[in-house]
ROPATI-967553 format. One line per field, with one value per residue (C-alpha): x, y, z negated; residue in one letter. Coordinates in pm, whole numbers, plus 32768, in hexadecimal, padded with zeros to 4 digits. Each point is the difference from the previous one (the first is absolute). Example, Ala and Ser with C-alpha at 12.3 -4.5 7.8 and 13.67 -1.06 7.14 Angstrom:
2
X 84CE:8089
Y 7E3E:8158
Z 7CF4:8042
aa a:s
END
This chain:
574
X 18CF:7F67:806C:80B1:80BD:8071:8055:80DC:80B9:8022:8099:80EF:8089:8020:80B2:8107:8022:8061:80F4:8097:801D:80D1:8102:8020:815E:8060:80E5:7F37:8041:8082:7EB3:7F0B:7FEA:8088:8179:7FE4:7EF9:801F:7F30:7FF3:8028:7FD1:814B:8132:7F6A:7EEF:80F3:80E6:7EAE:7F7F:8148:802A:7EAE:8048:813B:7F70:7EF1:8101:80A8:7ECC:7FC2:7EB2:8061:8081:8177:811C:7F26:8089:7F34:8046:7F6D:8032:7FAF:7FA0:80EA:7FF6:7F3D:7EAF:7EF7:801E:7ED4:8003:805A:812F:8060:7FC2:80FF:810B:7FD8:8049:8126:8079:7FDE:80A5:8135:7FF3:7FE5:8055:7FAE:7FA1:7ED7:7F4B:7FEE:7F66:7EA3:7FC6:7ED0:7FFD:7F19:7FC4:7FF1:807F:7F35:7F8C:7EDA:7F20:7EB0:809C:80D3:803A:80A5:80E9:8118:804C:7F7B:7EBE:80B3:803F:7E9B:7F81:7F04:7F5A:807A:8118:8101:80F9:7F01:7FE2:802D:7FA4:8144:7FCD:7EA0:805D:8112:7F11:7EF7:80F9:80A1:7FAD:8068:8166:7FE4:7F3B:8098:810E:8134:7F68:7F7E:7EA7:7F7D:7F10:7FA2:8031:7E88:7F21:7F8E:7FAB:7F64:7FB1:7FAA:804A:7FA5:80C8:80E5:8024:810A:8046:8117:80CF:8094:7FBB:80BE:7F99:7F23:7F19:7EF3:7F13:7EA6:7EDF:7E87:7F90:7ED5:7FEC:8037:8150:805B:7FFF:8129:80CD:8088:7EE2:806F:7F2F:802C:7FC1:7F35:7F56:7ED7:80C7:80F0:7EEB:7FB4:8125:80E0:812C:800F:813E:7F81:8090:7FBF:7F78:8033:8036:7F45:8087:7EF1:7EF6:7E90:7EDC:7FC5:8158:7FED:7EBA:806C:8164:7F36:80A2:7EB7:7F9E:7EB0:8017:80E9:8055:80B3:7FA2:7F83:7E84:7FEC:7F88:80E4:8183:8141:8163:80E7:8174:80FB:814A:80BA:8130:80FE:80FD:8168:800A:7EEF:8095:814B:7F3E:7F7A:8152:80A9:7EF2:8058:816A:7FB2:7F0D:8116:7F48:7E90:7F52:7E8D:7F31:7FD8:7F0B:8053:7E91:7F5B:8148:8090:7EC6:7F2A:8114:7F99:7F0C:7F82:7F07:80FF:7FFF:8100:7EE9:8012:8148:7F77:7EF6:8096:7EA1:8088:816E:802E:8101:802A:8150:808B:80AB:7ED2:7F49:815A:808C:7E94:8018:8164:7F82:7EF1:80EE:80FF:7EB3:7F31:7FC2:807B:7F05:7F21:7F98:7F08:7FB5:7E77:7FD0:7E79:8015:80C7:7FE5:80DC:8014:80A7:8062:8087:7F28:7FA8:7E7E:806A:8107:7F06:7EFA:80D3:808D:7ED6:7EC8:8056:7F82:8054:817B:8010:7F82:80EA:8149:7FA9:8009:7FEB:7F5B:813A:812E:815D:7FA3:7FCF:7ED5:8025:7E8C:7EFE:7F2E:810D:7F61:7E9C:7F87:8055:7FE7:8129:8185:8118:8156:815C:7F7E:7FE1:7EC1:7FEA:7ED7:7EBB:8040:7F19:8005:7EE4:7F6D:809F:8149:815C:8121:817A:8131:7F8B:7FFF:7EAE:801A:7ED4:7EA2:8053:7EC8:8035:7EC1:7F60:809C:814F:817F:80EB:8152:8187:7F52:8033:7EA3:8004:7F0A:7E8F:8021:7ED5:804C:7ED3:7F4B:8080:8177:815E:80FA:816E:8137:8160:815C:80B0:8179:7FD7:8143:80CF:7EEA:7F11:7E8F:7EC9:7EA6:7EAA:7F47:7E8D:7F10:7E93:7FB6:7F5D:80EB:80B0:816C:8052:7F04:80E0:7FB5:80EE:800A:7FAE:7EBC:7F62:8023:7E8F:8015:80E8:7F16:808F:7F1C:7ED4:8047:80CC:815A:7FC3:7EFC:8106:8100:7F12:7FC9:815D:8038:8114:7FF2:80D1:8060:8168:7FE4:814C:809A:7F63:7F55:7F1E:7F5A:7F5B:7F55:7FB1:812F:80DF:7F67:80C0:7EEE:80B6:80AE:8164:8027:8110:7F44:7F0C:7EE4:800C:8010:7EBC:7F4A:805D:7F96:7EBE:7FB6:8006:7EFC:7F2E:8004:7F84:7F01:7F76:8020:80BC:8141:8147:814E:8134:8145:80D6:8139:7F17:80A1:7F00:8066:7F5C:7FDA:80D5:812E:7FB7:8040:813E:807C:7F97:80C8:7FBD:80FA:7F35:7E96:8074:8097:7EA3:7F78:8120:7F92:7EAA:8056:80C1:7ECB:7F08:80E8:803C:7EAE
Y 3145:7F5C:8077:7ED0:7FE3:817F:7FA7:7EF9:80A5:8134:7F10:7F4B:8158:80BA:7ED1:8011:8179:7FB8:7F07:80D4:8132:7F1B:7FF8:815B:806B:7EB8:7EE2:7ED4:7E95:7F26:7F61:80E1:8107:8044:7FC2:811B:80FE:806D:8140:802E:813C:8074:80E7:805E:8138:7F5F:7EDA:8125:8084:7EB9:7FA8:8170:7FC9:7E84:8069:80F7:7F1E:7F31:80F8:8089:7E99:7FDA:7ECE:7EB5:8000:7EEB:7FD9:802F:8116:8010:80F3:7F8F:80C7:7FAA:803F:8124:7FDF:7F2B:7FEC:7E99:7FE2:7F67:7E9A:8092:80A6:7EB5:7F5D:8121:7FF8:7E77:8062:80FB:7F1B:7EF0:80D0:807B:7EDC:7EC4:7EC4:8068:80AD:7EA0:800B:815D:8055:8147:80EB:80D0:8146:808C:8185:8056:80F3:816D:7FBF:80F8:7F77:8073:8136:806C:7ED2:8022:80C8:7F19:7EC5:7F3D:7F0B:814F:8058:805B:7F5E:8089:7EF7:7FD3:80ED:8036:800C:7EBD:801C:7ED5:7F5A:7FEB:7F67:7F0F:7F56:8021:7F36:7F0B:7FC0:7E84:7FA2:7FD5:7F2A:7EFF:802F:7F2C:80DC:80B7:8169:8077:80FB:8115:8167:8159:807C:7EDA:7F85:7EB4:7F90:7EC0:7F1F:7E88:7EEA:802C:7EB0:804A:80A4:8093:7F13:8048:7EB9:7F5E:8002:80E4:8122:803D:8102:80AE:8005:80F2:7FD3:8123:8083:7FC0:815A:8014:7EBE:80B7:80E2:7F01:7E95:7F11:7E89:7EC8:7F0B:7E8C:8038:7F0D:8071:8005:810F:80F6:7FC7:801E:8156:7F73:7EE0:7F89:7FAA:7FD4:80FE:7F95:812E:8187:8103:816F:8112:7F11:8054:7F8D:7F05:7F70:7FE3:7F4B:7F1F:7F93:7F7D:813B:805E:7F81:8020:7F76:8010:80A3:8109:8188:8082:8048:7FA3:7EB4:7FBF:8055:7F99:7FD8:8125:8023:80D6:7F82:7EB9:7F4E:7F59:7EF9:803B:7EE4:8070:8176:7F60:7F7D:815A:80AD:7F0B:8064:817A:7FB5:7F80:8118:8101:8155:800C:80E7:7FED:7FE5:7ED9:7FDD:7F32:7F8E:7FF1:7F7D:7F0D:7F68:7FE1:7EF2:7F33:7EFC:7ED2:80BA:811F:8042:80C1:80CD:8109:8053:80B8:80A6:817E:8095:807E:8061:817F:7FD9:7EF4:7FB2:7F21:7F12:7FDF:7EC6:7F37:8054:7F8E:7EC4:7FDB:8009:7F27:7EED:804B:7FD2:7EFE:7EF1:80BB:7FEC:8130:7FBF:80D9:804D:8057:80FE:801A:80FB:8115:8151:809D:8167:80D4:8173:804D:8111:813C:7FA3:7EAF:809E:810D:7EF9:7F0E:80F9:80D7:7F2F:7E9F:7F99:7E96:8062:80E2:7F16:7EEF:80CE:80FE:811C:816D:811F:80D1:7F63:80AB:8144:8158:80BA:8168:7FF7:7F1A:8075:7F9E:7EBC:8038:7E7B:7EB9:7F82:80BC:7FA9:80C4:7F76:806F:8182:812A:80E6:814C:809F:8000:7EF1:7F1C:7EBE:7F86:7EAD:7EEF:80DB:7F8B:8109:7F62:808B:8166:8159:80AA:817A:80AC:7FDD:7F14:7F40:7EB2:7F9E:7EBD:7EDA:808E:7F9C:80F8:7F8C:8075:8164:8133:80CD:817C:8093:800D:7F50:7F01:7EBD:7FCC:7E9F:7EE3:8047:7F63:80FC:7F9A:80EB:7F6C:80AC:7FEE:808A:80D7:809A:7F9E:80D6:7F77:8029:7F9B:7F93:7F9D:7F0E:7FFA:7F2B:7FA8:7EA2:7F81:807B:7EEE:8058:7EC5:8068:8066:80B2:801B:8189:8149:800F:7F0E:80D1:7FE7:7E9B:801E:8076:80A0:804A:7F98:80D9:8006:8052:80ED:80BE:800E:80A2:811D:804A:8019:80D1:7F0E:7FC7:7EDA:7EEA:7F44:7E83:7F5E:7EBD:7F5B:8122:7EFF:7F87:8114:7FDF:80A4:7F43:80BD:8140:8138:8081:8064:812C:7FE5:80DF:804C:7F66:7F16:80EC:80B1:7EB8:7FAD:8145:8034:7EA9:8021:8163:7F5D:7F09:80E7:80D8:7EBE:7FAC:8175:801F:813C:8098:7FEA:8098:7F38:80E2:801E:7F1B:7EEC:7EBA:7EC8:7EA8:7EC4:7EE9:7F3C:80F8:8054:7E89:800D:8139:7F94:8036:7EDE:8090:813D:7F49:7F2D:8138:809A:7EC5:7FFB:8185:7F85:7ED9:80F2:80E6:7EC3:7F7D:8144:7FC6
Z 296F:7ECD:7EB4:7F96:8140:7FB0:7E94:8069:80F9:7F15:7EFF:80F6:80AB:7EAB:7F76:8145:7FD0:7E84:8060:810A:7F03:7F1A:8114:806D:7FB4:7F81:8089:806E:7FD6:8130:80AB:7F29:8108:818B:8038:8105:8077:814E:808D:8189:8088:8170:8038:7F54:7F77:7F4E:7F7D:7F68:7F66:7F7F:7F5E:7F5B:7F5A:7F8A:7F78:7F51:7F5F:7FAE:7F2E:7F45:7FA5:80CF:808B:7F82:7FEB:808D:8136:8161:80C7:8167:80E5:8173:813F:8167:8105:80E9:8139:8032:7EE7:7F7C:7F19:7EA8:80A0:80AD:7E9B:7F5B:80FA:7FD2:7E6E:801A:80D7:7F01:7EE0:80B1:802D:7EAF:7F32:80E2:7F89:7EB1:809E:7FF9:7E96:7FDF:7FD2:80CF:8039:812F:8006:813B:7FF2:8162:80DB:800B:7F21:80FA:7F4D:7EA1:8060:7E96:7FEC:8131:7F7D:7EF1:8050:7FBE:7F07:7F2F:800A:7E8D:7F37:7EC5:7F19:7F25:7F65:80A2:8111:80F4:8172:80EC:7FC4:7EA2:801A:8111:7F3B:7ECC:80B4:806A:7EAA:7FF5:813A:7FD2:7EEF:80DB:812D:80D1:809C:8137:805D:7FAB:8115:7FB5:8055:7F51:8019:7F67:7E9F:7FA7:7EAD:7F9B:7F05:7FC5:7F0B:7EC1:8042:8184:809F:8168:807B:8131:8011:8150:8152:80EF:7FCE:7ED7:8014:7F10:8070:7F71:804A:80C7:80D0:815C:8080:7F0E:80D6:8163:7F65:7F5F:8024:7FBD:7FA5:8084:7EE1:7FC7:7ECC:7F37:7F2A:7EBE:809E:801D:7E76:7F4D:7FA4:80E6:80EA:80D7:8150:8181:80FF:814C:80C6:7FC4:80BA:801A:7FF1:809B:8071:7F25:8125:7FEF:7E85:802C:8125:7F59:7EC5:7F31:7F68:7EA1:7F69:7EB2:7EC8:7EC6:806B:7F6C:8146:803A:8170:804C:8121:7FC7:8084:7F7E:805D:7FE6:7F28:7F90:806D:7F89:8105:7FA1:805B:80E1:80D9:7FD0:80AB:8127:802D:7FE0:80F2:80EF:7FD6:802A:8159:8051:7FBC:800B:7FC3:80FE:7F88:7ECA:7F3F:7F0D:7EBD:7FCC:816C:809B:7F08:7F58:8133:8076:7ED9:7FBA:80BD:80CD:8064:816C:80D0:80AC:7EE6:80A2:8114:7F4A:7FD0:7F9E:7EAE:805D:8000:8113:80F4:8066:8109:7F20:7F03:808D:8034:7E8F:7F84:80CD:7F7E:7E92:801D:80A6:7ECC:7F02:8093:7F0A:7ECF:7EEF:7F95:7E91:7F70:7E8C:8004:7EFB:7FD6:7EE1:8085:80B2:8117:8002:8135:7FC4:814D:8071:7F79:7FCD:7F4F:7F23:7F7E:7FB8:7F4A:7F2B:7FAA:802C:8002:7EB1:802A:804A:7EF1:7F01:8080:7FEE:7F03:80EF:7F44:8099:7F7D:7FCF:7F8F:8048:7F3C:7FF9:7F64:7F83:7FDF:812F:80F3:8094:806F:8050:7F60:8166:807F:7FB9:7F90:7FEB:7F9D:8019:7F4F:7FF4:7F9C:7F55:809B:810A:8074:80D7:80E0:7FE0:80E2:801F:7F9B:7F79:7FF2:7FC9:800B:7F42:7FF7:7F83:7F29:809B:8141:8076:80CD:80AA:8032:80B0:8011:7FD8:7F7F:7FFB:7FA5:8026:7F12:8009:7FD3:7EFB:806F:814A:8064:80B8:80E4:800F:80BE:8025:7FD7:7FBB:7FBB:7FD1:8096:7FA6:812D:8088:814D:809B:7EC2:7F0F:7EFD:8081:7FA4:80E6:7F9C:80C7:8013:809D:7FD0:7F54:812D:8110:80C6:8001:80DA:8125:811D:815D:8129:802A:7F71:80FA:7F0A:7ECD:7FD9:7FC0:7ECE:7EBC:7F02:7EC7:80D9:810A:8144:7FF2:8103:7F15:7EFC:80ED:804F:7EA9:7FC1:8140:8082:8187:8002:7F1B:7FEE:7FB3:7F74:8073:813F:80CF:80BD:7EB2:7F4C:7EB0:7EB2:7F69:8103:8027:7F76:7F33:7EAA:7FB7:7F47:7ED1:7F04:7ECE:7F97:7FA5:8130:80E9:7F58:8000:8194:8054:7F3E:809E:8144:7F9F:7F5F:8146:80D9:7EF2:8007:8179:7FBF:80B4:7F6B:809D:7F72:7FB5:811F:801F:7F17:8046:802B:7FD2:800A:7EF7:80E8:7FEA:7E84:7FB3:80E3:7F43:7EA5:7ECF:7F09:7EFD:7FF3:7FEC:7EEC:7F5C:7FE8:7F79:7EEE:7F9F:7FD2:7F2A:7F29:7FCF:7FC2:7EF1:7F61:7F47
aa x:x:x:x:x:x:x:x:x:x:x:x:x:x:x:x:x:x:x:x:x:x:x:x:x:x:x:x:x:x:x:x:x:x:x:x:x:x:x:x:x:x:x:x:x:x:x:x:x:x:x:x:x:x:x:x:x:x:x:x:x:x:x:x:x:x:x:x:x:x:x:x:x:x:x:x:x:x:x:x:x:x:x:x:x:x:x:x:x:x:x:x:x:x:x:x:x:x:x:x:x:x:x:x:x:x:x:x:x:x:x:x:x:x:x:x:x:x:x:x:x:x:x:x:x:x:x:x:x:x:x:x:x:x:x:x:x:x:x:x:x:x:x:x:x:x:x:x:x:x:x:x:x:x:x:x:x:x:x:x:x:x:x:x:x:x:x:x:x:x:x:x:x:x:x:x:x:x:x:x:x:x:x:x:x:x:x:x:x:x:x:x:x:x:x:x:x:x:x:x:x:x:x:x:x:x:x:x:x:x:x:x:x:x:x:x:x:x:x:x:x:x:x:x:x:x:x:x:x:x:x:x:x:x:x:x:x:x:x:x:x:x:x:x:x:x:x:x:x:x:x:x:x:x:x:x:x:x:x:x:x:x:x:x:x:x:x:x:x:x:x:x:x:x:x:x:x:x:x:x:x:x:x:x:x:x:x:x:x:x:x:x:x:x:x:x:x:x:x:x:x:x:x:x:x:x:x:x:x:x:x:x:x:x:x:x:x:x:x:x:x:x:x:x:x:x:x:x:x:x:x:x:x:x:x:x:x:x:x:x:x:x:x:x:x:x:x:x:x:x:x:x:x:x:x:x:x:x:x:x:x:x:x:x:x:x:x:x:x:x:x:x:x:x:x:x:x:x:x:x:x:x:x:x:x:x:x:x:x:x:x:x:x:x:x:x:x:x:x:x:x:x:x:x:x:x:x:x:x:x:x:x:x:x:x:x:x:x:x:x:x:x:x:x:x:x:x:x:x:x:x:x:x:x:x:x:x:x:x:x:x:x:x:x:x:x:x:x:x:x:x:x:x:x:x:x:x:x:x:x:x:x:x:x:x:x:x:x:x:x:x:x:x:x:x:x:x:x:x:x:x:x:x:x:x:x:x:x:x:x:x:x:x:x:x:x:x:x:x:x:x:x:x:x:x:x:x:x:x:x:x:x:x:x:x:x:x:x:x:x:x:x:x:x:x:x:x:x:x:x:x:x:x:x:x:x:x:x:x:x:x:x:x:x:x:x:x:x:x:x:x:x:x:x:x:x:x:x:x:x:x:x:x:x:x:x:x:x:x:x:x:x:x:x
END
């Protein structure tokens, strides 16, 4: 990105944050902000966790006041995807507001799911991921609202759909505004490399030359491609090779992020949903809705299940019904040539953007240390690390490309390179090895308060499953087979929680349950270090081991937030 593009993005982004700061803890004028902010959750437990955190944010005056903040959970049973969550949210909103809904401006942030690619965000939710910005410290919820500060003022009643783990920054000409005032769908489009296009949605646009040489252009979309191959992009005419966007690539495509739906279109979707009754498959709010739009949309996509994690029997039929409902609905696209899209949904992305990405740091004003207390000047060893909402004792060091959040590090603690340390109490003199994520969770077990610390390698695949324990060698923990790890711990068998026919690191019972945070951390660290050294470790008799899956089922949210309040008290006693 050239320096002029970066400068303009920095100015525009800082201005949005400045405007949002003026609203935190204050009432908002009608029409100047969202009437309703909706966050989706995957189940009732997650809904309660989200509601509690939002309520505390409002009480602490970290969010604008006078806004309806709602959390809606998916129904029990089948996974329904973010498209299903969108439909359920529309149903809830209609039941709550009736005809008044047609006069409201709503933002829907999809935040459901276990966050298996970002496990330290699993217990409290990706939308509450901390960022080294602002005081009180921003989380993703505040940043999403800040980046969209200007939308409600230039938007007709309707619903804006977005996700919890991405950041969009953009600038437009001084007298221009992004307007959501057309019927149907209106989507934002960002210039991206062809490789990025293969993992996102790509627009095939009816572009005139002027559209490629202005900061912003309103164009119609001929077709939407969902995670297409490069050959598909070329054959469909999605690839552009000229323009004034700030990419260095000579070829680029326009990819998706956030979109708006007017309420007439939303009612059509809701009518379809009521006719279907119960969804028994995952519906994608991007792939299944947007692929039905545009004059070149073809029903053949409904049978393509290549990008679907689990194909249910009803999926293709539901897709065909959505296509029928939405055929002919306009897909308007707002091309933002001077914009960037950042995804932080994986551990490697999270670490890169918070510690190494100088462009994002410059745009948002991210700090290497934010709302933290260091007991001496030598506690942070690298400007390429990030410490947030933590208390660090004398002589601590945090290695480059590492993030420490919501934690207490006693004297002499050493955090290695490329680590995530979250919600932990680390005893004096302990060393966290390179390349791990380590996260402590308070749990209720048998009516008692307990603690567990999960630890994985940054590159471990927590989603990968095998059918039985016979194939444990195919599960890799810290780069070694799970069989080798069990041998180090002298464990003959391993229990898996949940579905016994689906074995993964996520539901493998690997982590000792302890009576306090410090012990939970040290015990899990000891197990990891035994694997690292190839030494034998004998676990104490009657050690109870649970999985990440179980820890989330048993989590004690109040106790986790209490730990954060204690950190807050220590940090503010300057």
